[in-house]
N, C-alpha and C positions, 0 to 999 in steps of 0.2 A: 321242197324241202321236204317234205314227211317220206318222200319216196328215198332218198339217202339213209335217211336215219331207222326205216324197215328195214333196207336194207341191209344195215349194220345186224341188227336184232335178227334179222332171217340167218346169217350168217352165226352169229351168236348169242343163240335163246339169252333168255334171262329171269330169274324172278323177283317180283315187287314186293313188297308186303304193303298192304294199305293198311293204318291203324283203326279205319273207322268200318269195320267190316260189311255192318248193320245197316247202313246208309245204303238207303234207294240210289244215290246217285254215283255210289260205289260200285254198286253191284249191276248195274246197267253198263260200265262201262267195264266193267270185268267179263262179262259177258262178250264184248263187242271183242276184246284184247285176245279171249279164248277162243272166239271165230278164228282169228287169224292166226295161232297156232306158233306166235314168237316171243309171246310173254306169257309166263304164268303169274296168275296174283296169290297173293298170300293173304288170307281175310282173317283178320285177328276178329274173334268172338265165339258166342255163342251158338255152336254149331246148328242146334234147332233154330234159333232165332232167325239166324243169317239166313236158313233153307226157307223161314215163313215168310220173312219180307221179299227176299227173290220171287217166290213162285205169287206171291201178291203184286211185285213189280215185272212179273213176264220176263225174268231174267234167266237165261241158263247159264249157271255156273257150273255143269257136268266138268271136270276137271282141276276146279279149281283147289288147293289148299286151305283148309280152315284149321286154324288153329286158336284152342281158346285157353287162356292164361291158367284158368281156375286149374284144368287138368293136364299142362304139360308136363309131358315124363320127364323132359330135362329141368326141369325148374330149379332143384338141388344147384345142379351145374350153372346153369345162368345166372343163378345169386352168388353164388361162389364168385364167379368171374367178375360181376359186375362191383363186387365189394373190395374187387382186387383192384378194379378199374377207378373205383372211387376212395381207394385206401386213405384213412385217417379223416375222411370225410362223410362217410354214410356206413353205417353197421350190416350185417347181414338181415335183420331182421326189418333194419328202413330199406335194403335194397328190393327185400321179399314183398315189403309194403306196394312200393312205387311201381313193381312188376306186372303187378294186377293192373294196372291202367294201359291201355295200346299203345301210348305213347311211346312209353318204358320199352315194354314187351317187344315193339316191335325192332326197337332200333338197337337190342340188344341179340334180335336175330340178325339182323345185317352183321353187326359185330362179330358175331360166333360165325360167321360162313353160310347159312341158313338159308340166308338170301341175299342178293346184289345188289339193292338198294331201296328206297323207303319211300311212300307219296305219302303225307298226311294233310291237315288243317281243314278237312269238309266242316269240322265239327269244333275241332280244337282251335287255341288261337296262333297264333306264328311263334312266340317265346314258347308255348308248351309243346310246337313242332323240333325247334332249333335247340334251347336247352337240354336235352336227350342226347342231340348230337351233337353239341360242346363237350358235353360232362364225357359220352363214351366212346363217340367215333374220332372227334378229337381233331385237330386241324392237319393236316399234311407236312409233314417235313418242310422246315424251309418258312415257312407260312407261319404268319403271325396273328391275321384274322382271319375270319371268317366274312364273307361279300355276298354280294347278288350282283346278277343282270339279269335284265331282260331281255328276249329276242324277239325283234317286230318283223313281222314277213306280210308282205300285201304283194299282188299279183304285176308285174312290171309291164310298162305299155309296149315292151320291144320284148316280150315274152318270158316264159322263167317269174323268179322272185324277187322281188328285193328283200333284200336281208340285210339289218342294223342290229348290233347288240347297242346297250346301253346300260352304264354301272356308276354307283351303285344307287338304286335308286329304293331301295329298302331295308337294307337294315344298318351300312354304320352313317350314324347322324351326322359328323361333321369330320372327315376322316382327314387323317394330316400327309403331307407330302408322301413321305413313307409307305405309307397305307395307300394313300392312291398310286404308286407305282404297282403295289401288289395287288389293287381290285384292277387296273388297267391289264396287267398281266394274263391273272384269271380269264377276266371277260373276255380278252382277244384269245384264248385257248379255247372256252366255250365256244363262240363266234365259229372258230375253224369248225368245229365236230355238227355246223350248221352249212359247211361247206361257204363260209366268208374267207377270203383270204385279208387279215386283219389289215387296216390303216385308223391309227389310234388318234383322236383329236382329243384332248384337255381344252375342255369347253369354260367358257367364262365371260362378263360383258366387254372384254377388251381384245385386242388383237395385237399382238406384237406391242405391248405397251402404250395402244392408244388410249386406257385408262389407266386409272392408279386405286390400290386399296390392297390392303391386306389378303383378299380372298385371289386378285390377280398375282400375285406374287407367289399363292400357295403354287396357283397352277400354273403358271410359269418356271419354278422350281421343280414342281412334279412333273413337269414333261422332259427338265433339262435330265434329270436323274433318270427318266425313263429309257432317255436316249440311248444312255450308257449301261443300260441292264437289261433290257427285253431285246427280244430279238424279231424285232416290228416295226413298221415305218412309225414313226411317232412324232407330231406337233403339238403347239402349244405355246403359250395362250393362245385360245380363237375363239371368235365369237362364233353360232351357229352358222350364220350365214356363210362367213368362210370356208367354215368344216366343209359345206355340203355344195356350194355353188360354184363351179369352175371359173364364172365370170366375175362374182365378188371375189375368190380367192387371186385373181390377175389383178384386181386392184389393190386387195391390201397385200398380197405374200405372194408375192408374181414367181419368187424360186422354191416354194414351196412343193414339193412330190404328194405331199398329203392333204396340204386343205386344197378343198374345193371337189375332193375325192374320199373324205373318210368312212367311214361304216362302221367305225368301234367308238361309241363317244363316251366320255369321262366327265362326270358332273361335279361340280366342288362340294355339296353337300346333298343331303338323302331329301330334303324341301327340293329344291333343283329340280333331282333327276325323278323324284316321282311326279312335279309337275309335268316335265317334260315327255316322259311315257305317255302319260295318260294325255297330253296334247296328240300327240301322234297316234295313239289308239284310235281317240275318239274325231279328233276333225281328219286326221289322214287316211282313217279308214284303214288300219294297220291292225292286223291279228297279234297282242301281246303272248307272250306265252315266259311265265316266270310268275315270283322272283324264284329265279334256279341259283341257288345256294350252292357258292364256290370256295372250296379252300380246304375242302373235308375230307378224310380219308374214303369216304363212300359215295354215292349219292343221296341226299337226303331233301326230298325238295316240299313245297308247301303248297296248299291249294287255299285259296280266298272261302272265307264260309257262306261266300253267294253263289260258288264254284257250280255249273251244269255239267249233266252226263260226257259234254262234248268236251270239257276245259280238264277233266280228269282224265277220260282218254287219252289226250291229246297229252297233258303233263306227264303221264306213266312212260309214251313213249319215250317222249325229251329226257326224264328221268334215267329210263333204264336203256337207253342210249350213251348216255356220260357214263354207264357202268363199263 
């Protein structure tokens, strides 16, 4: 899977902002990225402090771009642009104060075209990474929400990789029918970047009316709307076994071309999604990449505060490939 993403970046090199430039994990991952020559890190923070931590961490960051908000020569232009974006909601003084923070400063570097994408969250909360993106990068035309998906990967028994997309496992708590359709479309487009030919299953505890309840109705109705709105094969509502097992699908929904072969899974709410991807990760031995934020005008992604160097490196490649 990563060969495909690396080939994309080798053809189209990118610049990625790391909002926490003094974090040793960020610096170690940046050194690996620089060795590959396909992605240039922009590290936010004090130059002297960044080099000190890099030296202590034995991280060769020669070639990285270091930008300190405290002495950025284009700060006033950035302040004016941010105030324009937040017109009526923030004054220039309020913008200037926020731009001293790496999350807002880094997001504005993306908005102003200095960088192509951003990866944060090694020390910031998810909310502190997503909030500036919503306020400044904003959603793509036609999108009403920001959502997320996880890409799950493990070696296939037949060679290559098994790759699946799961959404929304991190952002929207209880999406309605129309939001589920948007989530499904964005997750399917993300899956395509990872080489998946999307087959979308709207998941439930019911298959074709075998169970009753508001959640079942929501997933069935969302699937019907998605069939009309999306250019991908869609089925639902489906139980997970009917979605992935051809034998079960033959019994429960034999005429479906998606059931039994689904690879893009849409959950009814954040609880089931979050639980589902973590079960797959921990018991199914999948590598989980995400949450990948979807629906924004530029790729902005969030790390877990418990991340390691490898996870930073992998998510940087994923984020840049989305650009």
